[in-house]
N, CA, C and O atoms as a GROMACS GRO file, in nm:
protein
  300
    1MET      N    1  -0.219   1.239  -1.466
    1MET     CA    2  -0.084   1.176  -1.454
    1MET      C    3  -0.075   1.081  -1.350
    1MET      O    4  -0.076   1.121  -1.233
    2GLY      N    5  -0.066   0.945  -1.379
    2GLY     CA    6  -0.065   0.838  -1.268
    2GLY      C    7   0.066   0.839  -1.201
    2GLY      O    8   0.164   0.897  -1.246
    3SER      N    9   0.064   0.768  -1.084
    3SER     CA   10   0.169   0.740  -1.002
    3SER      C   11   0.268   0.626  -1.060
    3SER      O   12   0.218   0.529  -1.117
    4LYS      N   13   0.398   0.634  -1.047
    4LYS     CA   14   0.480   0.536  -1.098
    4LYS      C   15   0.486   0.414  -1.012
    4LYS      O   16   0.533   0.308  -1.054
    5TYR      N   17   0.431   0.430  -0.876
    5TYR     CA   18   0.430   0.323  -0.781
    5TYR      C   19   0.301   0.238  -0.801
    5TYR      O   20   0.190   0.292  -0.809
    6PRO      N   21   0.318   0.106  -0.809
    6PRO     CA   22   0.215   0.010  -0.825
    6PRO      C   23   0.149  -0.016  -0.696
    6PRO      O   24   0.213   0.010  -0.595
    7VAL      N   25   0.027  -0.065  -0.686
    7VAL     CA   26  -0.031  -0.128  -0.566
    7VAL      C   27  -0.006  -0.274  -0.573
    7VAL      O   28  -0.048  -0.345  -0.664
    8LEU      N   29   0.071  -0.319  -0.462
    8LEU     CA   30   0.107  -0.450  -0.455
    8LEU      C   31   0.064  -0.524  -0.325
    8LEU      O   32   0.017  -0.460  -0.231
    9THR      N   33   0.081  -0.658  -0.320
    9THR     CA   34   0.053  -0.721  -0.196
    9THR      C   35   0.176  -0.730  -0.110
    9THR      O   36   0.285  -0.715  -0.165
   10PRO      N   37   0.169  -0.753   0.014
   10PRO     CA   38   0.289  -0.763   0.100
   10PRO      C   39   0.390  -0.873   0.044
   10PRO      O   40   0.512  -0.858   0.038
   11GLN      N   41   0.317  -0.989   0.003
   11GLN     CA   42   0.401  -1.096  -0.038
   11GLN      C   43   0.493  -1.060  -0.165
   11GLN      O   44   0.608  -1.104  -0.174
   12GLU      N   45   0.437  -0.982  -0.258
   12GLU     CA   46   0.513  -0.938  -0.364
   12GLU      C   47   0.630  -0.845  -0.324
   12GLU      O   48   0.743  -0.851  -0.370
   13ILE      N   49   0.589  -0.768  -0.241
   13ILE     CA   50   0.711  -0.667  -0.186
   13ILE      C   51   0.823  -0.749  -0.108
   13ILE      O   52   0.942  -0.724  -0.126
   14ILE      N   53   0.782  -0.841  -0.025
   14ILE     CA   54   0.882  -0.915   0.053
   14ILE      C   55   0.958  -0.999  -0.042
   14ILE      O   56   1.080  -1.010  -0.023
   15LYS      N   57   0.902  -1.061  -0.144
   15LYS     CA   58   0.983  -1.138  -0.244
   15LYS      C   59   1.097  -1.061  -0.306
   15LYS      O   60   1.209  -1.110  -0.323
   16VAL      N   61   1.062  -0.932  -0.341
   16VAL     CA   62   1.170  -0.851  -0.393
   16VAL      C   63   1.271  -0.808  -0.288
   16VAL      O   64   1.391  -0.796  -0.316
   17LEU      N   65   1.225  -0.784  -0.172
   17LEU     CA   66   1.315  -0.736  -0.066
   17LEU      C   67   1.413  -0.839  -0.036
   17LEU      O   68   1.527  -0.809  -0.001
   18GLU      N   69   1.371  -0.972  -0.050
   18GLU     CA   70   1.453  -1.083  -0.012
   18GLU      C   71   1.560  -1.097  -0.127
   18GLU      O   72   1.678  -1.122  -0.103
   19ILE      N   73   1.512  -1.080  -0.249
   19ILE     CA   74   1.621  -1.052  -0.356
   19ILE      C   75   1.732  -0.968  -0.335
   19ILE      O   76   1.846  -0.996  -0.373
   20PHE      N   77   1.698  -0.851  -0.269
   20PHE     CA   78   1.777  -0.739  -0.228
   20PHE      C   79   1.867  -0.769  -0.108
   20PHE      O   80   1.952  -0.690  -0.068
   21GLY      N   81   1.843  -0.888  -0.053
   21GLY     CA   82   1.921  -0.929   0.068
   21GLY      C   83   1.859  -0.888   0.203
   21GLY      O   84   1.933  -0.866   0.299
   22PHE      N   85   1.731  -0.878   0.213
   22PHE     CA   86   1.668  -0.849   0.342
   22PHE      C   87   1.628  -0.990   0.400
   22PHE      O   88   1.620  -1.090   0.330
   23LYS      N   89   1.603  -0.987   0.526
   23LYS     CA   90   1.552  -1.104   0.587
   23LYS      C   91   1.460  -1.064   0.715
   23LYS      O   92   1.487  -0.966   0.785
   24LYS      N   93   1.356  -1.141   0.737
   24LYS     CA   94   1.264  -1.112   0.833
   24LYS      C   95   1.328  -1.116   0.986
   24LYS      O   96   1.384  -1.218   1.025
   25VAL      N   97   1.319  -1.014   1.058
   25VAL     CA   98   1.384  -1.020   1.188
   25VAL      C   99   1.278  -1.011   1.320
   25VAL      O  100   1.308  -1.047   1.434
   26SER      N  101   1.167  -0.964   1.284
   26SER     CA  102   1.066  -0.958   1.390
   26SER      C  103   0.928  -0.926   1.339
   26SER      O  104   0.912  -0.886   1.224
   27GLN      N  105   0.827  -0.943   1.422
   27GLN     CA  106   0.686  -0.905   1.379
   27GLN      C  107   0.615  -0.848   1.507
   27GLN      O  108   0.624  -0.904   1.616
   28LYS      N  109   0.545  -0.734   1.485
   28LYS     CA  110   0.461  -0.683   1.596
   28LYS      C  111   0.321  -0.663   1.546
   28LYS      O  112   0.300  -0.571   1.467
   29GLY      N  113   0.231  -0.736   1.581
   29GLY     CA  114   0.093  -0.708   1.519
   29GLY      C  115   0.095  -0.750   1.370
   29GLY      O  116   0.140  -0.857   1.330
   30SER      N  117   0.044  -0.659   1.296
   30SER     CA  118   0.044  -0.682   1.156
   30SER      C  119   0.150  -0.628   1.076
   30SER      O  120   0.142  -0.624   0.953
   31HIS      N  121   0.259  -0.580   1.148
   31HIS     CA  122   0.377  -0.512   1.081
   31HIS      C  123   0.501  -0.604   1.102
   31HIS      O  124   0.534  -0.650   1.212
   32VAL      N  125   0.566  -0.627   0.984
   32VAL     CA  126   0.682  -0.723   0.981
   32VAL      C  127   0.815  -0.636   0.965
   32VAL      O  128   0.815  -0.548   0.879
   33LYS      N  129   0.920  -0.656   1.038
   33LYS     CA  130   1.044  -0.575   1.019
   33LYS      C  131   1.151  -0.667   0.943
   33LYS      O  132   1.182  -0.778   0.986
   34TYR      N  133   1.198  -0.620   0.840
   34TYR     CA  134   1.306  -0.674   0.757
   34TYR      C  135   1.429  -0.597   0.760
   34TYR      O  136   1.427  -0.475   0.744
   35LYS      N  137   1.538  -0.663   0.779
   35LYS     CA  138   1.681  -0.592   0.787
   35LYS      C  139   1.760  -0.647   0.677
   35LYS      O  140   1.742  -0.762   0.637
   36GLY      N  141   1.854  -0.561   0.624
   36GLY     CA  142   1.952  -0.604   0.520
   36GLY      C  143   2.049  -0.697   0.589
   36GLY      O  144   2.104  -0.669   0.695
   37ILE      N  145   2.065  -0.808   0.523
   37ILE     CA  146   2.179  -0.911   0.577
   37ILE      C  147   2.305  -0.838   0.573
   37ILE      O  148   2.371  -0.833   0.676
   38GLU      N  149   2.346  -0.783   0.468
   38GLU     CA  150   2.495  -0.729   0.453
   38GLU      C  151   2.497  -0.588   0.525
   38GLU      O  152   2.603  -0.550   0.574
   39ASN      N  153   2.400  -0.519   0.534
   39ASN     CA  154   2.397  -0.388   0.586
   39ASN      C  155   2.270  -0.373   0.683
   39ASN      O  156   2.167  -0.319   0.641
   40PRO      N  157   2.280  -0.421   0.812
   40PRO     CA  158   2.178  -0.423   0.906
   40PRO      C  159   2.103  -0.290   0.937
   40PRO      O  160   1.991  -0.284   0.989
   41SER      N  161   2.181  -0.184   0.898
   41SER     CA  162   2.119  -0.044   0.913
   41SER      C  163   2.013  -0.025   0.824
   41SER      O  164   1.929   0.060   0.853
   42ARG      N  165   2.001  -0.092   0.714
   42ARG     CA  166   1.882  -0.093   0.620
   42ARG      C  167   1.762  -0.171   0.675
   42ARG      O  168   1.765  -0.293   0.684
   43VAL      N  169   1.659  -0.097   0.711
   43VAL     CA  170   1.547  -0.163   0.764
   43VAL      C  171   1.408  -0.125   0.696
   43VAL      O  172   1.385  -0.007   0.667
   44ALA      N  173   1.326  -0.216   0.674
   44ALA     CA  174   1.206  -0.199   0.602
   44ALA      C  175   1.081  -0.256   0.684
   44ALA      O  176   1.086  -0.375   0.716
   45ILE      N  177   0.981  -0.189   0.718
   45ILE     CA  178   0.872  -0.226   0.792
   45ILE      C  179   0.751  -0.247   0.692
   45ILE      O  180   0.705  -0.151   0.629
   46ILE      N  181   0.704  -0.367   0.679
   46ILE     CA  182   0.597  -0.410   0.595
   46ILE      C  183   0.466  -0.440   0.661
   46ILE      O  184   0.456  -0.539   0.733
   47PRO      N  185   0.360  -0.355   0.638
   47PRO     CA  186   0.227  -0.388   0.693
   47PRO      C  187   0.168  -0.499   0.621
   47PRO      O  188   0.162  -0.496   0.498
   48MET      N  189   0.121  -0.602   0.691
   48MET     CA  190   0.064  -0.724   0.628
   48MET      C  191  -0.083  -0.709   0.608
   48MET      O  192  -0.165  -0.775   0.673
   49HIS      N  193  -0.116  -0.615   0.512
   49HIS     CA  194  -0.263  -0.586   0.481
   49HIS      C  195  -0.282  -0.648   0.351
   49HIS      O  196  -0.190  -0.708   0.296
   50LYS      N  197  -0.406  -0.635   0.295
   50LYS     CA  198  -0.449  -0.703   0.176
   50LYS      C  199  -0.367  -0.647   0.064
   50LYS      O  200  -0.314  -0.721  -0.018
   51GLU      N  201  -0.355  -0.510   0.060
   51GLU     CA  202  -0.282  -0.428  -0.051
   51GLU      C  203  -0.199  -0.333   0.022
   51GLU      O  204  -0.234  -0.288   0.131
   52ILE      N  205  -0.086  -0.299  -0.037
   52ILE     CA  206   0.004  -0.188   0.007
   52ILE      C  207  -0.017  -0.072  -0.080
   52ILE      O  208   0.001  -0.078  -0.202
   53ALA      N  209  -0.056   0.033  -0.020
   53ALA     CA  210  -0.080   0.160  -0.098
   53ALA      C  211   0.040   0.213  -0.161
   53ALA      O  212   0.152   0.181  -0.121
   54LYS      N  213   0.022   0.295  -0.263
   54LYS     CA  214   0.140   0.356  -0.349
   54LYS      C  215   0.229   0.438  -0.245
   54LYS      O  216   0.351   0.418  -0.244
   55GLY      N  217   0.177   0.521  -0.165
   55GLY     CA  218   0.258   0.601  -0.072
   55GLY      C  219   0.329   0.514   0.027
   55GLY      O  220   0.441   0.546   0.068
   56THR      N  221   0.266   0.398   0.069
   56THR     CA  222   0.330   0.319   0.165
   56THR      C  223   0.448   0.249   0.105
   56THR      O  224   0.550   0.237   0.172
   57LEU      N  225   0.439   0.196  -0.033
   57LEU     CA  226   0.526   0.143  -0.101
   57LEU      C  227   0.655   0.228  -0.111
   57LEU      O  228   0.768   0.183  -0.098
   58LYS      N  229   0.620   0.366  -0.138
   58LYS     CA  230   0.734   0.459  -0.168
   58LYS      C  231   0.802   0.481  -0.033
   58LYS      O  232   0.924   0.497  -0.035
   59SER      N  233   0.738   0.485   0.084
   59SER     CA  234   0.804   0.488   0.213
   59SER      C  235   0.895   0.360   0.237
   59SER      O  236   1.011   0.372   0.277
   60ILE      N  237   0.842   0.243   0.211
   60ILE     CA  238   0.921   0.117   0.230
   60ILE      C  239   1.049   0.118   0.147
   60ILE      O  240   1.154   0.074   0.196
   61LEU      N  241   1.043   0.166   0.026
   61LEU     CA  242   1.144   0.175  -0.064
   61LEU      C  243   1.257   0.280  -0.014
   61LEU      O  244   1.378   0.257  -0.021
   62GLU      N  245   1.202   0.391   0.034
   62GLU     CA  246   1.302   0.494   0.092
   62GLU      C  247   1.365   0.426   0.213
   62GLU      O  248   1.487   0.439   0.226
   63GLN      N  249   1.299   0.357   0.300
   63GLN     CA  250   1.350   0.301   0.423
   63GLN      C  251   1.472   0.200   0.383
   63GLN      O  252   1.578   0.200   0.443
   64ALA      N  253   1.445   0.119   0.280
   64ALA     CA  254   1.518   0.018   0.233
   64ALA      C  255   1.635   0.069   0.149
   64ALA      O  256   1.728  -0.007   0.123
   65SER      N  257   1.634   0.189   0.109
   65SER     CA  258   1.726   0.253   0.026
   65SER      C  259   1.731   0.178  -0.117
   65SER      O  260   1.838   0.159  -0.176
   66ILE      N  261   1.614   0.142  -0.163
   66ILE     CA  262   1.607   0.083  -0.305
   66ILE      C  263   1.538   0.187  -0.391
   66ILE      O  264   1.445   0.254  -0.345
   67LYS      N  265   1.584   0.201  -0.520
   67LYS     CA  266   1.541   0.284  -0.621
   67LYS      C  267   1.421   0.216  -0.669
   67LYS      O  268   1.419   0.093  -0.670
   68LEU      N  269   1.313   0.290  -0.713
   68LEU     CA  270   1.193   0.234  -0.775
   68LEU      C  271   1.227   0.153  -0.898
   68LEU      O  272   1.168   0.047  -0.918
   69GLU      N  273   1.318   0.199  -0.980
   69GLU     CA  274   1.343   0.143  -1.111
   69GLU      C  275   1.408   0.000  -1.068
   69GLU      O  276   1.361  -0.101  -1.121
   70ASP      N  277   1.509  -0.012  -0.979
   70ASP     CA  278   1.557  -0.128  -0.943
   70ASP      C  279   1.459  -0.233  -0.888
   70ASP      O  280   1.464  -0.351  -0.921
   71PHE      N  281   1.364  -0.180  -0.797
   71PHE     CA  282   1.266  -0.262  -0.748
   71PHE      C  283   1.171  -0.315  -0.855
   71PHE      O  284   1.136  -0.433  -0.854
   72LEU      N  285   1.127  -0.226  -0.949
   72LEU     CA  286   1.031  -0.282  -1.055
   72LEU      C  287   1.097  -0.376  -1.152
   72LEU      O  288   1.027  -0.452  -1.219
   73GLU      N  289   1.238  -0.374  -1.166
   73GLU     CA  290   1.302  -0.468  -1.245
   73GLU      C  291   1.305  -0.609  -1.189
   73GLU      O  292   1.325  -0.706  -1.262
   74GLN      N  293   1.286  -0.620  -1.065
   74GLN     CA  294   1.290  -0.758  -0.990
   74GLN      C  295   1.153  -0.809  -0.964
   74GLN      O  296   1.139  -0.922  -0.920
   75LEU      N  297   1.048  -0.729  -0.990
   75LEU     CA  298   0.906  -0.778  -0.984
   75LEU      C  299   0.873  -0.899  -1.079
   75LEU      O  300   0.759  -0.945  -1.081
   0.00000   0.00000   0.00000
C-alpha cells in the first residue's frame, strides 16, 4: 500500500503555499520560512533540497494547517 503523499520539489510546494496565502519571511541556510498572510501563526519551513520526501511534506502540511486533499487539488 503506497503513501498518499507525493514526492515533490520545493518549488512545487511553495507555489501551492502561495495559493493558500503564504509568503516568504526569512531564510536560514537551505531552509525557507513561510507565514500565512491572514493568519501569521501559520508557519511552514521548507527545506530547499532537490526533492521533498513524503514524510517531510506531511510535516509541512501539518505546520501550515492544510489538508492533503486541499493541497493536491491546487497542484
